[in-house]
N, C-alpha and C positions, 0 to 999 in steps of 0.2 A: 504494500500500500504506500503511495507516495506521501512524502511529508507535506503538511499543510501549515499555513500561516494565518493567524487571525487578523483579518483586514477590516478596518472600520470603514474605509472609503478609498476609492481611487478616482482622481479627477484631474482635469486639465485646466490650468490657470496661469496666473502671473506670480512669480516669486515676489512676495510682499515685504520681505525683511532681509537685512544684512547685505553682504557683498554683492549678491546677484539680484538685488531688487530690480524689478522690471523684466526679468528674463522669463520667457514662457517655459513651463515645465509640467510634467505629469507628476502629481503628488500621490504617493502610496502611504496612506495613513494607517498605521498599525494600531490595534487595540491592545491595551495593557501597559502598565508602567510600574516601576518599582518605587516611585515617589508619588506623593499626593498633593500636587500644587493646586491651590484654590482657584487659580485663573485658567487652568487647562481647558482647552476647547474640544477635547476628544471625549466622546462617550465610550468609556472602556467596557461597558456592559454589552454593547452591540458590536457586531462584526460577522463577517462570513469567512469560513475556512476555505482558503484557496491554495492551490499548488503553485510552485514557481512558474510552471508553464502557463497556468491560467493568468497569473499576474503579468507575465511577459506579453501574452496575447492582448490583455486589456490595455496595457501601456501602448502597444503598437496601434490598437484601434483608436485610441484617443489622440495620439501625437499628430499634430497638424503641420509641423515643420518639415515638409517633405524634402526640402533642400538642405536640411541640417539633421545630424544625428539626434536622437531623443535625449532630453535632459530629464532625469528621474530624481525626485527628492523623496527619500525615505524619512518619514516623520511619524509622529504619534501623538500621544503615548511615548513609549521608549522603543524605537525600532531596533536598538542593539540587543534587546531581549530575544528577538526572533531572526534577525538578519544573519544569513550564513553563506557559505561558499556556493551552495546550490542556487540560491536566489541571485547572487552576484554574477555567477556564470551565465544564468539565463538572461539577465539584463545586458551583460556585456556581449552576448551572442547577437543582440540587435544593435550593437555599437552604441549603447547608451552611456552617457556621462552620468555617473551615480554620485549623488550628494546625500549625506545623512545629517539629520538634525538630532543631536543626542544630548542627554544631560551629563554625559562623561563618566558615569558610574560603572560602565561595563566596557570590556574590551571590544574593539571594533575589528571585524575580520579584514583580512587583506583584500585589496581590490577596490576599495571605495576611493573615488576620485576627489572628493571634497568633503571635509569634516567640519561641521559647524557644531561647536560645543556651547551649550547654554547651561552652565552650572547652576545648581540650586543650593541655597543656604542649608547648612547642616547635613550635607551629603559628602560622601567620600569620593573624591575625584580620582578615577583610575587613569584617565587619559593624561598624558604629559605633553602632547602636541596636538594642535588642531589648525586647520587653515584659517578659521576665524573663531573668535569667542564672542558670544552675544549674551550680555548680562541683562536680565530684567531688573530695572532699577526702581525700587520702591521708596527711595529717599531715606531709609533707615539703616541700610546695610552698606558696608564699605566695599565698593567694587575692586579696590586695590588688592584685596585679599586674593582674588583670583589670579592676578598678575604674578603672584609668587608661586602659584600652583601649576600653571600650565603655560606653555610657550605657544605663541601664534603671531603671524605677521599682521593680522587684522583684528582690531578690538572695537566692538560696538556696544553702546549702552542704549537700551530700549526702555521707554517709559512703561510702567506697569499700567495696563489697561484692564481694569476690573469690571468693565461693562458699563460703569456709570461715569467715571472720570479717568483721565490719564494725567500723570504728573509731568507733562511735557516741559513746562518752564523750569521746574526743578532739575530735570534731566539735562536740559540745554545749559543751565547755569553750571552744573557739574562738569560738563564737557568743556565749556569755555575755561574753567579753572584747571582742567586736566586734558590738554589738547591732543594727547595720543589716542583718546577715545573718539569714536565717530558716532553720530546719531543714527539709530535705526528706528524707523516707524513702521507700524503695521499698515503699509499703504493699501493692501488689499481690503482692509476694513474701512479705510478712509474713502476709497472709491466705490465701496459697496459690492465687492465680488468675493467669491469663495477663496 
C-alpha cells in the first residue's frame, strides 16, 4: 500500500510573504503541527490522504506557468512532519522548484530548494541554516534571539495579524531601528486572495 500524506489543501496562488512575495506558486498545505500557534490559519482536523503521485498530479493540473517550471510551496501546519524523499522525488520529477515553510523544529530532508524558517517562541530550533527567516512579531518578544540560533542570508519581520489588528507600525519602527530586518506583509490577505 503506498504511503499517504494528510493534505489540508492544494491551491494555486501568489506567494504573499517573504523573499518570493508576488511569485505564482502551487501551495501544498499539510494538516498537523507539533506546535499550537493561536494565529495559525490551517484547520488541522481536516484533510485528505493523498499519495505522492496524487499530489504531483494535482500540482501539475493547477500550474498555469507553462513557460516556467512549477514552483511548489510546502506549508501547513508543519510540513516537515510528513515531507520525505518520496514526495520530493515526485515533485522534482516534474522539475518543480520546492520551497518549504517550516517552524524549524524538525529536520528537513535533502532536496528542498528553498527553506523558509518561521521560528516560534518556546520551541527548540533544530535547523541551523535557512534561506530566509521570517519572524512573526508581536511586539513583546525579542527577534534578536533568533539571530543567535540560526544562520540565513535573508531576515524578515512580519506583523502579527490576529484577524482583528496587525501591529504594522510597531513592526516598521523595529525594522527602522534594526535595519538588517526586512518587512514582510501578508499581501495575499491585503489583496483578498487565498
